[in-house]
Structures are given as structure tokens and as C-alpha cells.
N, C-alpha and C positions, 0 to 999 in steps of 0.2 A: 714794130709798126703793124705787121700783119695781125698779131694777136689783139691789138687795140681795136683794129677795124672789125674783126670777128666778134669781139666782145660788145662793141657798139651795135652791131647788127642783131645780136641775140637780145640785148636789152630793149632795142626799139621794137622788135617783134613781140616780145613779152608784154610791153606796155600797150601796143596796139591790140593784141588779142585779149588782154584783160578788160579792155573797154567795150568789147563786143557783146557782153552779157547784159542786155538791157531789161530783161525780165527779172522781177524780184522773186524771192522764195515763195511768197504768198500766191502769186499768179501761177507758178509751177505746181504747187500743191493743189490749188483749186482745180486745175486741169486734170491732175491725176486722180482726184476724187470724183469729179463729175462724170455721170453716165456709167458708173460702176456699182455693182452689187458686191458687198463684202460679207462673207460668211464667217461667223464667230467660231474660232477654233480653240481659244484658250482664254480663261478669265482668272486673273489673280493666281496664275500658276496651275490652275486646274483645267484639264482638257474638257472641251464641250463637244459632245457627240454630234456629228453632222446631221443625224436624224432629227435633232431638235430644231433645225432650220432657223437658228437665231442669226439675224442679219441686220445690216444697215445698207441703204443705197442712197446715192446722191444724184440729184438732177441739176438743172440749170439754177444759177444763183444760189447754189448750195442748199436748195430745199432737199429735205431728206425724209425717208420713212424707213421703218424697220420693225422687227418683232423680236422680242425675248419671250416672256409669257404674254405680255400685252403688246399690241401694236402701238407704235409711236410715230410722230411726224412733227415737222417744223421747218424753220429756216435758220441756217447757221451763218455765222460770220467767221472769217479766218483772219487773224492778226499775227503775222509772222508765222509761227508754228503752233499757235493755239487756236482751237476751234471752240466756239461758244454759241449756244442757242438761248435766246431770251424768251422764246415763245414755244417751248417744247410742250406738246400735248400728247396724251395717250389714253387708251382705254383703261379701265380700272377693275379688271376681274382678278380673281385669285386662282392660281393654278395649284390646286391641292395635290395633284399627282406629280408635281415637279418643283421641288424646293430650289434647285439650282436656277431655273428660269425665273422664279419669284425674286431671288436675290439679284439676278441680272437686271431686272426692271429698275431697281434702285441704283445699281451701279451705273447703268447707261444714263439715267436721269442726272445723277451726281456729276458725271463726266461732262455731259453736254451743257448743263445749266451753270456749273461753276467753272467751266473751262478745262479743256484737256489738251495736253501736248500731242501733236500729231507727228508720227514718223511713218514714212512710206519707204519700203525697201523692195528692191527687185532682186530676185534670185532665179536665174535662168529664165524660164517662161512664166514665172509666178510673181505676182505682186502682193505684198503684205502691208497691212495697215495696223498701226498700233496707236491706241488712244490711252493716255495715262495722266494721272495726277499723283499727289502724294499718297493717296489711299488705295487707288485702284488702277488696274492695267488690263486692257482688253486687246487681244490679238485676233486680227481678221485676215482672211485670205480672199483674193478676188475670185468670185464665182459668178461671172456674168451669165445672164439667162440666154443670151444669143449665142 
């Protein structure tokens, strides 16, 4: 009889606690992206030197701006774990001295306009952002200016 009582208490507690999470995954991701600057550290398995200052940062309502070779900006939408921007804009210069940054312009455009899976990972005191699709994968690290 005691065992049945304890089992019922555990089941009741589990059911009650599982109902406490009323925020969906999209809301949590949006909060983790907003008001952060993410420095690009790796693109398709290739390291990106910090001196290149390739980054993306998100503001309210997921407006964003960033820089690879060109600067880019727009407003994104988040659907579950996929981020998309239908109004991505950028400058159109050619960086003859840095082919990696030139390629990154196309990669970031592809990811944001066609949709990228978003993964946010926390490791000790560092937050990582990964944007990926079938063709490309970008890894960023939080490097807020403040």
C-alpha cells in the first residue's frame, strides 16, 4: 500500500511539473538571439579568423545586421527552429583581398533567405549559435560589445 501511495505521488508531481512549461521553443530561441552579437568562428568546417570580424547581431523583433565581406541587414522570422528572412538586403562590393569573406556573403544569404536550422548551445560561460541547411553550416560565438 505504501508503494502505491509513493508511486501516485511521483506520477502526480511529474504531471504537474510537465504542465509548467508554457513557453514554446520559438519564444525561448527568440529571447536567446535578441540583443546579442555573434562572431563567426567556423564556416563549413573551416575556421574563420577573429580578425575578420564576421558577425551577425539581432535586435527587437529579430531585426538583424551583420558583416561578412558586405554588410547585411533585415528582419527575420522564427518558426520552431528555423530562421528565415524574406527581406535580406546587403551592400554589393567585392572583397578582392579575401575570398573567404566573399564566399561567406553567399552562404549567409542562402541560409537566411532559404531558411536555416537554428541551434543554440551553452558551454560554461559561452553561448554558441549554429545556422545550417543541407549545403552550409555557420558556427558563431556570442561576443557582445558591452
